[in-house]
N, C-alpha and C positions, 0 to 999 in steps of 0.2 A: 176759956179755950175755944178756938174756932174749929168746928167740925169740918174736916176736909172730905169732899165728895169722892176724891180719888182713892180713899181707903178701901172701898169695896172692890175696885178694879185691882188694886195691889194684892188683896187676898186671893182674888181669882187667878191672877198671873202666877202667884206663888204656889198655887195648887197644880199648875201645869208645867212650869219651867224650873229647871234646876237652879238657875240664878236669875234674880230680878235686880235690875239697876234702876234706881230712882234718880232721875236727872232733872235739872232745872237750874234757874239762877241761884246764886248765893243767897241764903237766908229766906228761901221760899217756903220752908217748912219740911224739908226732906228728912232730916233727922227725926223730927217730932212724929211724922206720919209713920216712919219705920218702927219707932219704939212703941207707939200706940197700937199699931196693927199686929206686931209680933212681940208681945210683952214677955214671953217666955224665952225668947232668944237672947243670948248674951249680946250686949252692945259694946263694941270696941272702937275707940277712936285712934286712928294711926297718927294723930297729932300729939298724942301722949308720948313723950320721949322714951319712957321705959318700955311701953308697948312697941314702939317703932324699933327700938334696939333689938328686942327679941325677934321681931319679924324680919329684920335685916340679917341678923346673925344665923337664924335657924328658921327660914320661912316654912319649911315642911312641918317641923315640930310645932311652930306657932299655929298654923291652920288646923293641924290634926288634933289639937287640944279641944276643939269644939266638936264634940261627938254628934251633935244634932244641928250643926251649922251655927251661923252667927250673923249679926248685922255688922258689917265692916264699913265704918265711916272714914271719909278722907282717904279712901283706898288708892286714889290716883297718885298719892305721894310716894307710893312704893310700887312702881309698875312691874317689878320682877315677881310680885305675888300672883299676878294673873295666870301665869303658866302653871303654878302650883294649884291654884283654884280649879283650873281646867282639869288637872290630873285627878283631884279629889272628887269632883262632881261626876267625872266619867266613871270612877270606880264605884261610887255608891248609888248613883243614878236616882237620887231622892229629889223630889220636887221641893222647891223653895228652900234649898239648903243654905245658900248664901244670899243675903240681901245687901246690895252695895249702894253706897251713896257717896257723894263728894261735892266739893264746892267749885272745883275747876273742871267743868265738863269737857273742855277742849282736850285736856290730858287724859281724862277718864275714858272718853269714848274712843280715843286713839288706841289705848291699851286694850279695851274690850274688843274692838274690831279685829285686833291681831290674834287674839287667843280664845275668845269665848263665842265666836260666831256660831249660831245654831243652838246654843245652850242658854242664851240670855234673852229675857224680855225686858222691855223698857216701860217705865211709867214716867211720863213727862209731867212734872209738878211745877206749875206756874204760881205766882202770887194769887191770893184769894180772889175767887170769882164774885160777881154781884150776888149770886144766889147764896154763896157761903157767908158773905157779909150780912145779907138780909136775915138769914137764919140766926146769926149771932147778934142781931140787932145793932149792927155797926154801919148800916147803910142809910145815908140821909140823901141830900141833894147830889145831883151829878157833879156840881162844882167841887163838893167835898171829895168825892171819889177820884175825880181827875187829879186834884191837887195832892191828896193824901196817898193815892195809890192803893195797892192791895197787899203789900208785904205784911205778914202777920205781926211781927214784933212791935213796930211802932203803933199799930192799931190797938192791940190788947194791953200794951204797957203805957199807952197814952203819951208816947213821945212825939213831939211836934215834927212835922215833915221837914221844917227848916233846920232842925237839929239832926234828924236821922239821915236824910238822903245825902247831904254832902259827905258825911262820914262813910256811908255805904259806897258811894262812888269812889272815894279815895282808897277805901279798902280794896275794892275791885281792881283799881289801877296798880296799887302797891303790891298786892298779894297774888293776883291772878295774871295780870298783863306783864308784870316784871319778870315772871318765870319764862316768858316766851322769848327765845333768842333773837327773833327778827325785829324786836322793838327795843330800841336803845334810848329814844327820846320820849320820855313819858309826858313831858309838857306838851309836845307836839301832838301826841296821841290824845291828850285831853282836849286840845283845841279841835281836833278832828271829831271827837265825840260831841262837843258843843255844836259844831257845824251840822252834824247829823240831826241833833235835836231841832235846829232851826229849819230843817227840811222835812219834819214830820208830816206825813200825809202826801208828800210829793213824789212824783215819778223820779226814780234814782238817775241822776246824771253824774256819772263818775268823773268825767272830765272837769265839770264845774266844781265838784267837791274837791278834787285834787288841786285845781288852780287856786281855790280859796284857802286851802290848807298849806300849799307850797310843797306838795308831794307828787310823785309820779303815779301813773295809772296802775302799775303793778303793786305799789304800796297801798293805794286805795282799795284795790281788790283784796289784798291780804288782810288789811285792817277790818274791812267789812266782814270778812269771813270769821275773824276772831270775835267781833261783836255779836255776830249772829250765832255762832256755836256756843258762846257763853251766855246766851239768852238775854242780851241787852237790847239788840234791835231785831225786829221781825220784818222780813221782806215778803210782802204780799205779791204773789206771782200773778202775771197777766193771764187772762183766760184765752186759751187757744181753741178755736173752733172755726168751722167754715161759715159761721153766721155772717162774718164780714172779714174779708181777707186783709183789709187795710187796718190792722190793729197795732197798737203800741205793744212792744215786746219787752220793755224794761220793767222791773218790779217797782212797787211803791214802798217807801220806807216808813216804818212805824216802830214804836218801842213796846217791849213786852210789859212795861209798867209805865203809866202816865206820870206817876210820882217822880220817877227818874227823869223823864223828859222835862217836867216842870222845874225841877231843881237845876238841870243843865241850862234851861232858858232864863234862870235867874228870878223866877217868880217867888215872892215872899209870903203871899197869902192867897186864899181862894178868891178874894174880892178882885184881885188884879186880873183874874181870868176873863171877866166880862169885857174888859177893854183891850185884851191882848190879841194881836193879829192871828195868833195860832189857836184861838179857842175852837174854831170849826174843826181844825185838824186834830186837836186833842180830844174833842168829843167823838169824832170819827174813830180815832185810835182806841178810845175806851170801849166802844161798842164792838169793833172788829176783834179786839183781843178777848173780849168776853165770849164771843161766839167761838173763838178758838179754844178757850179754856173748857167750854162745855164739851167739846169733842175730845180733847186730851184727857179730861177727867174720866171719860168713859173708855179710854184706851183706843179711841178712833183716830184715824189718820187726818192730817190737815187737808181739808178740801175747800179752802177759801181762796178766792181769786178776786181780782178786779177786772173791769173791762173798759177799754177806751179805744176808739178808732182815731184815725189821723185827721178827722175833721172836727174832733172835739166832743163827740158824743161819748158819754161815759156812765159807768155805774160804780158805786163805791165797793160793793161786795157781791160776788156770786158764790153760792154754795152748790157745788155740783155733785150729783149722784148718778148712778147708772140710768135712772129713769126720769129724773126731774132736776130742774134748776130753780133755786130760789134767788131772785134778784132783789137786792136791798139798796136803798138810798138812806143816808144818815145825815141829818140836818140839825145844826145847832140853833134852831129857831123855835120859839114857843107857839107860834101861830102857823097853821098849815097854809102853805103857799102852793098854788097850782103849778108853779115852775118846778116844784120838787118832783113832780110826776114825769117830767119830760124824758129823762133818761130811761126810766122804766118802760114807758110807752114806746119809745123808739127801739129799745132792745127787743121788745115783744114783736115789733113789726119786722125786724130783720131776722129774728130767730124762727118765725113761723111756727109750725106745729111739730118741729123735730123732737121736742121734749115737752113734758108738762112743766109750765113755768108759773111759779108763785111770785107775786110782787109785794114787797113790804117797804114801808118807810118808818124809820125810827126818828123821833124828834124830841125836843125838850118840853113840848106841851103836855097836857094831861088828858086829852080826849082821845078815845079810840074811834076810828072811822072806818067803815067798810064801804068803799067807793063802788059805784056802779060799774066802773071799768075793771073791777077785780083787784084793785090796789087796796091793801089794808094798811092803815096809818096807826102806828102804835106809839104810846109814850115810851121813853127810854127804859123805864123800869121793866117793861115787858120783854126785854131781851132775855131775861132769865127763864121765860116760858118757851123760848124757841126750841123746837125739836127737829 
């Protein structure tokens, strides 16, 4: 069993809020973390036909049978329950009464926002982080992690990525996307998804994406929203500041799991990564998403950005806080190259002393270097030590 770091935050949220919703991609471990964290709470899946029939015919009676609350899984399937959940938690005012989870976040968050605002806290549970995998002794080379991804099931059941991910993607299309009324051509949506994978690490150009897929700009925007809200793609926002007014304002496109991206790109084994034109983007994707996982596992907000000006100066990641900025470059090279520093040094020159600026490089080499210019060069494994 892989120990999930988010368990501690889930307990904390349940001690403060009447309802906690565990959201994230399908099969990221939401049900498991809920059961392990709250072993005394009844677990109820609304995919069970008998359970669903009771909840449909008598929603009030169904929910009130749980005197001390319950874990309600796949709750988005019965959106009418949310108003009854609101009524019950308002009456008893007990922290951690209902724990909600579900596999279709698009539908679930829509229902929650309409009825449970102010009563609910969210825990965003993504596939396993590098630290979680290392603790479980499931972390080896970066090529393995990029290709195999971080979903718990194939890792602990030893299912090959080439068997697991195509089925995962098909299940997502058939069970989640099919439920959305504005998508009628699933084959075209799959083509769109593959085109997104080919643009991993690139600045999002919706016109180009639409032209290549044969859909209009409105459809591109709608489909990107679906992929983002269902935790398939992650859009890294540009960093807005007065450091340089001539900056790019479109987001960059990444995937919440590199295993999904590799499957969509048609990769059959980790050895193909070394020769694939997307290896740099996929390595970058791996590091960026792990930095995000570290924040979400602690219940912190996403504070990751990228920076690029219109003359081509850029940084892969900026982590922004009220008092400091950490500027990061991510390079899929095993030997430190002085060119890796250019973006960091330029950013420091235009940022001046407005904030405390830390500068880091993550690469595929094994040596840690503390450069005289303040740049720290770290092997990729040290991402797990970032604070």
